[in-house]
C-alpha positions, -999 to +999 in steps of 0.1 A: -196-940+205-205-933+169-187-950+144-184-915+121-169-902+157-143-933+160-133-927+125-127-892+129-110-896+162-088-920+144-076-904+116-056-872+115-078-838+110-077-825+074-072-787+069-105-774+056-102-750+024-125-719+023-151-733-002-159-709-035-193-697-033-212-674-056-216-639-045-253-628-050-265-608-074-263-574-059-299-556-058-301-524-080-291-494-057-268-516-036-230-512-040-209-542-047-181-542-019-157-559-043-166-536-072-136-511-082-158-486-103-194-475-098-216-497-122-240-469-140-255-496-162-286-495-144-288-458-141-284-455-178-312-482-182-332-460-158-325-430-176-338-442-210-369-455-192-361-493-200-383-515-175-365-541-158-374-575-160-383-597-130-347-613-133-331-577-129-312-586-163-323-555-182-348-569-206-378-550-216-408-565-202-439-575-223-468-552-217-491-564-190-525-556-205-526-565-240-560-553-247-549-517-240-524-517-267-552-533-293-575-506-285-547-481-288-537-487-323-574-479-338-578-446-318-544-437-332-555-444-369-585-427-364-565-395-351-539-399-377-570-397-403-588-371-391-555-348-387-547-360-423-582-350-434-578-316-416-547-309-433-558-315-467-588-292-460-568-265-449-542-267-477-571-269-504-587-237-487-553-219-485-549-227-524-582-214-532-577-183-516-540-176-528-554-183-566-582-157-560-555-130-552-521-140-569-525-163-596-497-189-588-503-212-619-500-181-644-472-169-624-452-202-632-456-195-669-439-162-667-408-180-651-405-210-676-375-197-696-338-210-698-306-197-707-310-195-743-340-174-739-325-149-715-297-144-741-321-137-769-342-115-752-312-093-735-302-092-775-336-080-785-340-054-756-307-037-768-312-044-804-349-042-815-341-028-847-330-062-860-359-082-855-388-090-874-413-115-864-429-099-831-462-122-832-467-141-799-467-179-810-500-200-796-508-233-794-544-244-787-555-210-779-526-207-753-496-189-758-462-210-753-441-207-726-413-178-730-385-203-736-399-214-767-410-180-779-387-151-775-417-122-780-435-137-749-433-118-717-416-131-688-411-121-653-375-135-649-359-108-663-375-077-651-373-093-614-334-101-618-332-064-633-350-044-605-326-064-580-293-057-597-303-022-604-308-021-563-272-035-563-257-013-589-275+018-572-256+011-539-226+003-554-229+038-572-237+058-539-210+037-521-183+052-545-195+086-538-196+082-504-234+089-499-242+053-492-268+048-464-296+020-459-323+047-458-311+060-490-308+025-503-342+019-495-355+051-508-342+039-541-361+009-541-393+023-530-395+048-554-388+028-580-416+001-572-438+034-566-433+043-603-439+009-616-472+007-596-481+040-611-474+029-644-496-002-644-529+015-628-524+043-651-523+021-682-552+000-668-574+030-663-568+044-696-573+010-713-607+010-693-613+047-705-609+039-743-624+006-738-601-016-754-608-054-757-573-070-755-556-098-739-531-076-721-532-087-685-516-067-655-490-095-653-480-087-685-478-049-684-455-055-649-432-077-673-430-047-703-427-020-677-399-039-662-377-044-690-366-007-690-346-018-657-318-035-679-314-004-700-308+016-666-283-010-651-262-004-686-262+035-682-253+032-646-225+007-651-209+028-678-216+061-659-192+045-630-167+033-656-163+064-680-181+092-664-213+114-678-203+107-712-205+069-709-238+075-690-254+094-718-243+076-746-256+040-732-283+054-718-294+071-750-291+043-769-308+020-742-338+047-744-343+045-780-342+007-778-371+003-754-390+029-772-391+010-805-394-023-781-425-012-765-440+003-799-436-028-817-450-049-789-478-029-778-490-021-809-501-062-814-518-059-778-534-026-779-540-024-820-552-058-820-580-048-846-556-028-867-527-057-868-552-084-874-567-067-908-532-053-916-544-019-924-546+009-904-580+016-893-592+052-889-615+065-865-613+082-830-609+052-809-582+040-831-566+072-823-567+069-791-553+033-789-523+048-809-518+077-785-520+052-756-493+033-774-472+060-782-478+074-742-466+043-726-437+040-749-424+075-740-429+075-706-399+043-706-369+068-716-380+096-691-383+073-662-350+054-668-335+089-666-357+100-640-344+068-618-307+070-625-294+107-633-287+113-597-263+080-595-236+095-618-217+122-603 
């Protein structure tokens, strides 16, 4: 008999304890019988698209073809450069077409205002009798920004005054139980229609009398839009004090806008006479004077026409 067998027969048999062994790592997709809760880490990694490494530990694997990554970078760079060039060309084309119909660069000039300018301009519109110097200041053959010259036209006050006029008109209609969106839209469209008709009539008149002036279409819109300031004051006083307050304030604003337009437009339309400092006699100059008076006189009439039905 083998010595090892004799030794085993002569000694008492010891109790064998179960040896500790590692449980093999379960494959993805197989449930662990000793796991209390489902392991969702592998599912999340699959959901996020993270590739599993060969060891199954969830580390992303390196690209199998470095040449493909090397070739993809130049292609993407070329595509980005081509897209950027197309975007730049499209932007340049849009800017050219916009400037052809809407002078965006010039519009920036008319909105270059500040709080001090707005306060001075409103005071000039209500009290033009106290103002002496009506000349527009120039710097290198270009007019200075409105915030540096109270005589310069702007579009900020006319635009804000038009919007406020529509809101005040809606308030007046609401206090009389006559408010409706259609009626408010009719009020806004009629005001815009009269403004457009004024601009076209003045441009046509300037063409007929052959006036060489630096008065532009935007300048006309600015000067004609100042009347909305007086219209707002008249309607508000009418809501507070009735017809008496309406007529008093509107009458004052009508006279003020008449004086303002005469003193402003005479330097634009009567440029030759203003430059020489003496009245120039002649048929052409008389036509210019009549045109200036007609434009100034039309402002009070339109102020009354667009507001008299708002006060009861």
